[in-house]
Wavefront OBJ file of the C-alpha trace (Angstrom):
o trace
v 144.691 146.680 84.151
v 144.372 144.882 80.803
v 143.162 141.325 80.351
v 139.869 139.587 79.890
v 137.303 138.700 82.520
v 136.445 135.012 82.692
v 134.519 132.754 85.036
v 136.735 130.214 86.811
v 135.919 127.262 89.054
v 138.100 124.556 90.491
v 137.896 120.852 89.655
v 136.056 119.917 92.850
v 133.446 122.677 92.333
v 134.149 124.086 95.792
v 135.490 127.500 94.686
v 134.794 129.948 91.857
v 135.553 133.531 90.826
v 135.291 136.007 87.947
v 138.802 137.489 87.749
v 140.716 139.456 85.171
v 142.841 136.848 83.409
v 146.423 137.350 82.312
v 148.422 134.667 80.462
v 152.093 135.691 80.300
v 154.396 133.945 77.832
v 157.697 135.180 79.287
v 159.238 135.967 82.654
v 159.468 139.627 81.622
v 155.700 139.656 81.114
v 155.186 138.159 84.584
v 157.403 140.847 86.062
v 155.510 143.610 84.237
v 152.124 142.289 85.374
v 153.263 142.095 89.011
v 154.750 145.582 88.869
v 151.545 147.004 87.419
v 149.389 145.216 89.987
v 151.554 146.542 92.809
v 151.293 150.073 91.436
v 147.511 149.929 91.112
v 146.822 148.045 94.349
v 145.479 144.902 92.679
v 146.016 141.353 93.980
v 147.435 138.541 91.826
v 146.915 134.816 92.176
v 148.760 132.356 89.905
v 146.759 129.269 89.042
v 147.694 125.883 87.681
v 145.176 123.143 86.948
v 142.691 124.208 89.635
v 142.862 120.852 91.419
v 142.962 122.344 94.907
v 139.777 121.972 96.926
v 140.640 124.793 99.326
v 140.559 128.504 98.513
v 144.350 128.683 98.098
v 144.096 129.435 94.366
v 141.083 131.761 94.375
v 141.927 135.117 92.747
v 140.827 138.421 94.255
v 141.537 140.638 91.215
v 143.904 139.040 88.696
v 144.323 135.386 87.826
v 147.707 134.577 86.318
v 147.486 131.497 84.110
v 150.867 129.862 83.529
v 149.998 127.788 80.463
v 152.488 129.871 78.448
v 155.371 128.833 80.690
v 155.922 125.116 80.120
v 158.699 122.681 79.261
v 162.397 122.320 80.036
v 164.322 125.528 80.740
v 167.684 123.795 81.214
v 169.068 120.418 82.222
v 172.209 118.862 83.657
v 171.693 115.096 83.243
v 175.095 114.290 84.767
v 173.979 115.969 87.988
v 170.384 114.672 87.639
v 169.113 118.275 87.683
v 166.304 119.561 85.446
v 164.822 123.044 85.470
v 161.183 123.179 84.350
v 158.990 126.151 83.537
v 156.478 126.551 86.364
v 153.368 125.868 84.267
v 154.546 122.404 83.202
v 151.991 119.756 84.130
v 153.062 116.671 86.061
v 151.756 114.455 83.274
v 154.118 116.193 80.826
v 157.252 115.624 82.923
v 157.914 111.883 82.371
v 158.338 112.372 78.613
v 160.645 115.341 79.236
v 162.849 113.365 81.641
v 162.881 110.076 79.710
v 165.559 111.035 77.120
v 167.901 111.721 80.054
v 167.101 108.403 81.737
v 165.570 110.251 84.695
v 162.289 110.149 86.607
v 160.721 111.886 89.578
v 161.508 110.017 92.791
v 157.899 109.873 93.937
v 154.481 111.092 92.823
v 150.956 111.319 94.102
v 148.136 109.464 92.400
v 146.982 112.374 90.203
v 149.095 114.111 87.549
v 146.838 116.873 86.221
v 148.445 119.577 88.391
v 151.251 121.885 87.304
v 154.626 121.442 89.011
v 154.256 124.864 90.666
v 150.712 124.166 91.850
v 151.532 120.695 93.145
v 154.571 121.837 95.106
v 153.058 125.091 96.380
v 150.227 123.147 98.035
v 152.312 120.287 99.427
v 151.215 117.459 97.133
v 152.737 114.154 98.213
v 152.727 110.468 97.468
v 153.362 107.627 99.857
v 156.491 105.926 101.175
v 158.091 106.374 104.572
v 161.509 106.867 102.951
v 160.227 109.556 100.567
v 159.148 113.143 101.101
v 156.489 115.121 99.274
v 157.094 116.425 95.758
v 158.502 119.705 97.135
v 161.422 117.817 98.695
v 162.609 117.085 95.143
v 163.115 120.834 94.543
v 166.731 122.039 94.666
v 166.222 125.509 93.233
v 163.562 127.927 92.004
v 163.072 131.321 90.396
v 160.152 133.559 91.242
v 158.935 137.096 90.727
v 158.390 138.526 94.180
v 155.900 141.139 95.385
v 158.213 143.988 94.404
v 158.237 142.769 90.797
v 161.830 141.564 91.085
v 163.173 138.225 89.839
v 164.689 136.176 92.672
v 166.610 132.921 92.201
v 166.954 130.649 95.228
v 169.680 128.042 94.822
v 170.379 124.699 96.453
v 171.561 125.119 100.017
v 170.139 128.607 100.532
v 167.980 128.940 103.679
v 165.019 130.505 101.826
v 164.545 127.323 99.764
v 162.819 125.766 102.788
v 160.107 128.396 102.326
v 160.076 128.816 98.536
v 159.817 125.073 97.779
v 156.413 124.965 99.511
v 155.249 128.551 99.606
v 151.427 128.416 99.247
v 151.741 131.009 96.449
v 152.381 133.580 99.191
v 155.935 134.564 98.261
v 155.644 135.317 94.558
v 154.965 133.889 91.131
v 157.142 130.832 90.559
v 158.488 130.945 87.000
v 160.786 127.922 87.066
v 161.603 125.035 89.382
v 164.737 122.870 89.455
v 164.167 119.246 90.392
v 166.605 116.587 91.531
v 165.715 113.555 89.412
v 166.559 109.913 89.991
v 167.437 107.171 87.505
v 164.271 105.938 85.805
v 162.737 102.915 87.540
v 159.873 100.473 87.391
v 157.441 99.479 90.121
v 155.856 96.172 90.969
v 152.370 96.922 92.251
v 150.713 94.256 94.384
v 147.082 95.009 95.151
v 145.175 92.786 97.568
v 142.017 92.783 99.693
v 142.433 92.996 103.469
v 140.414 93.223 106.692
v 140.202 96.475 108.669
v 141.657 95.194 111.964
v 144.413 93.191 110.232
v 145.472 96.124 108.065
v 145.634 98.477 111.068
v 147.575 95.905 113.103
v 150.146 95.660 110.307
v 150.376 99.401 109.620
v 153.786 100.031 111.238
v 155.401 96.953 109.688
v 153.929 97.671 106.258
v 155.108 101.268 105.991
v 158.545 100.336 107.374
v 159.190 97.404 105.039
v 157.551 98.494 101.762
v 158.819 101.217 99.419
v 155.375 102.743 98.774
v 152.455 101.462 100.837
v 148.882 102.711 101.035
v 145.455 101.318 101.699
v 141.817 102.211 101.242
v 139.108 101.396 103.782
v 135.507 101.139 102.592
v 133.246 102.777 105.243
v 130.397 100.612 106.593
v 132.497 97.471 105.949
v 135.564 95.557 107.185
v 136.971 95.667 103.658
v 140.270 97.288 102.684
v 142.321 97.380 99.508
v 146.086 97.422 100.121
v 148.568 98.668 97.539
v 152.223 97.622 97.824
v 154.636 99.210 95.340
v 158.206 97.905 95.170
v 160.920 99.743 93.234
v 162.642 97.757 90.475
v 165.238 98.598 87.812
v 163.985 99.394 84.319
v 165.346 96.008 83.220
v 162.325 94.445 84.949
v 159.942 93.491 82.164
v 156.433 95.003 82.296
v 153.829 92.403 83.177
v 150.352 92.012 84.614
v 146.810 92.220 83.317
v 146.320 92.970 79.653
v 145.487 96.473 78.503
v 141.897 95.360 78.007
v 141.689 94.012 81.584
v 143.283 97.156 83.008
v 140.840 99.285 81.018
v 137.959 97.312 82.472
v 139.362 97.504 86.026
v 140.606 101.077 86.022
v 138.262 102.857 83.665
v 135.017 100.902 83.554
v 134.849 99.617 87.150
v 136.891 102.250 89.013
v 135.445 105.249 87.209
v 132.293 104.689 85.173
v 130.619 102.106 87.422
v 131.854 103.793 90.589
v 130.481 107.113 89.341
v 127.122 105.495 88.710
v 127.086 103.967 92.205
v 127.962 107.334 93.757
v 125.018 108.903 91.920
v 122.716 106.143 93.186
v 124.024 106.651 96.729
v 123.449 110.369 96.453
v 119.780 109.796 95.503
v 119.195 106.973 98.007
v 121.763 107.308 100.832
v 120.398 104.307 102.724
v 121.788 101.961 100.036
v 125.383 103.206 100.423
v 126.407 100.596 103.051
v 125.090 97.799 100.819
v 126.923 99.217 97.803
v 130.167 99.441 99.804
v 129.728 95.854 101.020
v 129.270 94.731 97.415
v 132.304 96.745 96.267
v 134.458 95.471 99.131
v 133.617 91.824 98.497
v 134.409 92.269 94.797
v 138.016 93.288 95.529
v 140.583 90.886 94.122
v 144.354 90.621 94.019
v 146.445 91.638 91.034
v 150.105 92.355 90.300
v 151.450 94.813 87.748
v 155.015 95.685 86.731
v 155.280 98.911 84.788
v 157.085 102.250 84.651
v 156.940 104.247 87.884
v 154.633 106.855 86.375
v 152.155 104.294 85.047
v 151.919 102.701 88.496
v 151.879 105.844 90.645
v 149.176 107.612 88.632
v 145.493 106.684 88.594
v 142.718 108.179 86.504
v 140.229 109.998 88.771
v 137.205 110.693 86.588
v 134.558 110.747 89.344
v 134.403 114.281 90.714
v 134.674 114.567 94.505
v 135.544 116.835 97.420
v 138.372 116.004 99.774
v 139.899 116.708 103.174
v 143.277 115.307 104.178
v 145.287 115.647 107.372
v 148.814 114.592 108.316
v 149.209 113.194 111.817
v 152.067 111.434 113.655
v 152.504 108.180 111.795
v 152.068 105.949 114.869
v 148.643 107.482 115.630
v 147.039 106.470 112.320
v 145.385 103.225 113.549
v 143.760 104.907 116.558
v 142.561 107.863 114.484
v 140.951 105.519 111.955
v 139.167 103.608 114.695
v 137.814 106.921 115.989
v 136.621 107.900 112.502
v 134.933 104.536 112.032
v 133.125 104.861 115.366
v 132.099 108.424 114.494
v 130.644 107.386 111.109
v 128.579 104.677 112.810
v 127.472 106.953 115.645
v 126.505 109.838 113.383
v 124.972 107.512 110.756
v 126.747 109.114 107.810
v 126.499 107.397 104.440
v 129.943 107.624 102.815
v 130.383 106.100 99.370
v 134.083 106.976 98.894
v 136.788 104.814 100.514
v 139.167 106.502 102.973
v 142.758 106.705 101.713
v 145.728 106.191 104.066
v 149.372 106.889 103.207
v 152.724 107.776 104.841
v 155.693 110.058 104.132
v 159.148 110.830 105.480
v 159.874 113.790 107.707
v 161.406 116.833 105.997
v 162.683 120.302 106.874
v 160.427 122.502 104.730
v 158.805 125.233 106.826
v 155.183 124.543 105.895
v 155.372 120.902 104.838
v 152.724 118.742 106.441
v 155.615 116.369 107.227
v 157.858 119.082 108.697
v 160.013 117.527 111.396
v 158.010 114.310 111.786
v 157.206 111.113 109.922
v 153.597 111.498 108.910
v 150.588 109.375 108.240
v 147.956 110.862 105.925
v 144.242 110.217 106.215
v 142.129 111.507 103.324
v 138.325 111.517 103.315
v 136.126 112.241 100.322
v 132.526 112.907 99.446
v 130.881 112.712 96.031
v 130.559 116.301 94.787
v 126.802 116.002 94.385
v 126.196 114.629 97.907
v 124.015 116.758 100.191
v 126.245 119.784 101.002
v 125.118 120.063 104.623
v 125.719 116.373 105.291
v 129.147 116.505 103.625
v 130.119 119.604 105.615
v 129.096 117.953 108.883
v 131.083 114.831 107.970
v 134.216 116.843 107.166
v 133.826 118.811 110.413
v 133.586 115.642 112.490
v 136.632 114.103 110.797
v 138.541 117.345 111.254
v 137.780 117.395 114.986
v 139.248 113.896 115.341
v 142.381 114.610 113.315
v 143.161 117.945 114.944
v 142.917 116.062 118.225
v 145.964 114.159 116.986
v 147.903 117.338 116.173
v 146.825 117.152 112.548
v 148.156 119.409 109.830
v 145.712 120.007 106.944
v 146.810 119.538 103.345
v 146.982 123.123 102.043
v 145.141 122.291 98.841
v 142.288 120.379 100.456
v 139.258 121.445 102.453
v 139.820 122.515 106.071
v 138.824 125.271 108.484
v 142.077 125.877 110.380
v 143.473 129.386 110.895
v 146.835 130.886 111.828
v 146.178 130.585 115.567
v 145.860 126.803 115.261
v 148.497 126.298 112.569
v 151.149 128.062 114.642
v 150.730 125.324 117.263
v 151.471 122.467 114.841
v 154.144 124.026 112.594
v 157.405 124.747 114.511
v 158.664 127.031 111.714
v 155.363 128.858 111.110
v 156.588 132.320 112.149
v 159.866 131.772 110.328
v 157.826 131.398 107.124
v 155.858 134.556 107.919
v 159.139 136.446 108.231
v 160.226 135.224 104.783
v 156.864 136.337 103.416
v 157.394 139.821 104.854
v 160.605 140.082 102.825
v 159.216 138.648 99.572
v 155.758 140.214 99.545
v 155.655 143.077 102.046
v 152.596 144.669 100.409
v 150.689 141.364 100.088
v 150.331 141.526 96.292
v 149.707 137.738 96.311
v 147.271 137.452 99.201
v 143.670 136.288 99.118
v 141.101 135.382 101.760
v 142.581 131.890 102.238
v 146.123 133.141 102.835
v 144.837 135.852 105.173
v 143.160 133.139 107.248
v 145.948 130.571 107.377
v 148.904 132.981 107.628
v 147.307 135.578 109.839
v 147.034 138.671 107.660
l 1 2 3 4 5 6 7 8 9 10 11 12 13 14 15 16 17 18 19 20 21 22 23 24 25 26 27 28 29 30 31 32 33 34 35 36 37 38 39 40 41 42 43 44 45 46 47 48 49 50 51 52 53 54 55 56 57 58 59 60 61 62 63 64 65 66 67 68 69 70 71 72 73 74 75 76 77 78 79 80 81 82 83 84 85 86 87 88 89 90 91 92 93 94 95 96 97 98 99 100 101 102 103 104 105 106 107 108 109 110 111 112 113 114 115 116 117 118 119 120 121 122 123 124 125 126 127 128 129 130 131 132 133 134 135 136 137 138 139 140 141 142 143 144 145 146 147 148 149 150 151 152 153 154 155 156 157 158 159 160 161 162 163 164 165 166 167 168 169 170 171 172 173 174 175 176 177 178 179 180 181 182 183 184 185 186 187 188 189 190 191 192 193 194 195 196 197 198 199 200 201 202 203 204 205 206 207 208 209 210 211 212 213 214 215 216 217 218 219 220 221 222 223 224 225 226 227 228 229 230 231 232 233 234 235 236 237 238 239 240 241 242 243 244 245 246 247 248 249 250 251 252 253 254 255 256 257 258 259 260 261 262 263 264 265 266 267 268 269 270 271 272 273 274 275 276 277 278 279 280 281 282 283 284 285 286 287 288 289 290 291 292 293 294 295 296 297 298 299 300 301 302 303 304 305 306 307 308 309 310 311 312 313 314 315 316 317 318 319 320 321 322 323 324 325 326 327 328 329 330 331 332 333 334 335 336 337 338 339 340 341 342 343 344 345 346 347 348 349 350 351 352 353 354 355 356 357 358 359 360 361 362 363 364 365 366 367 368 369 370 371 372 373 374 375 376 377 378 379 380 381 382 383 384 385 386 387 388 389 390 391 392 393 394 395 396 397 398 399 400 401 402 403 404 405 406 407 408 409 410 411 412 413 414 415 416 417 418 419 420 421 422 423 424 425 426 427 428 429 430 431 432 433 434 435 436 437
């Protein structure tokens, strides 16, 4: 097997490997690499930006970097359909769609991932009327485990597996998205109190296009974010670029990073820091393009676990987490993020068949590893008690035995995998754990 050996680690510094690296520039090269790996018994793992915290992207033998497959493959603006090469980063897509007057219907709050990485792991945003990014997929082409190119079109049953496939079915080489007319968002950010925010949870997610909130552990302080969709005729407004730089870059990243480092060295000061941060929250309103509002710069490195639970159970689960943090005397510097998404029909979507509330917990990447692991384990116990489904790209310990109980179409996906990758060319330790072999 040709290629160079290189050390790789993910963004969160939770996984690393020293694989043979291949960087194909064409679909034919992808097909040849897969065929050779199959013949020699090697395992292949495509990788995007490495933003997953779980082991889903860890290569066993060969790491396939898709940086040579980027940009628009084809487009049909009249039908609002755009086919993108699989290695295209989310942050590159708005400029590609803009000349056609299109945008992605919804996004998460980070745009460093590739479109194939984001959709293969189930990346989502917030909004009870909107599904995860994979629900925007209406077609895809991949090279399967036999080295054959397979195109799955809109309406075909296998799309429910391919659109969110964990990298278990093949190497995605292009993805066709259903765009929407470009739009602006009005973002209203405001401080809130823990009990009030939980009491208003159902009304907020039902009445607001894109609603989320952050709770600061050790305090009653929350920050609510209310995004309302507007036409592009709505004039951009809000704080000046200088003020937004101070808020988003200086305070939200540089100062927050410094406070996390202080909390790591002296954990007993974390509650006081969170109280200070929570009291400093203030309201602001911004009108801007959808991308500029959806996306936030996350410069402070962290580790993350996120679970989807039935949307109505979010308030009770958060109360349980708050009581657990107090009882176990954890010192948690990162706020807890809470979002919602529509139900969908994708086989392994965390929102499969049910409206979902998402609870995400974080720890600074330099926090004591044992303390962070214990915190994640305690949160996980609470959220699995609510029938939680772990985000595939974030830290969790669930295996196939558990996942089969919370995903109605789990074995249907396994059957698709048996057809696409019968010899498990694309497996790794993570997939063996969560899919059962």
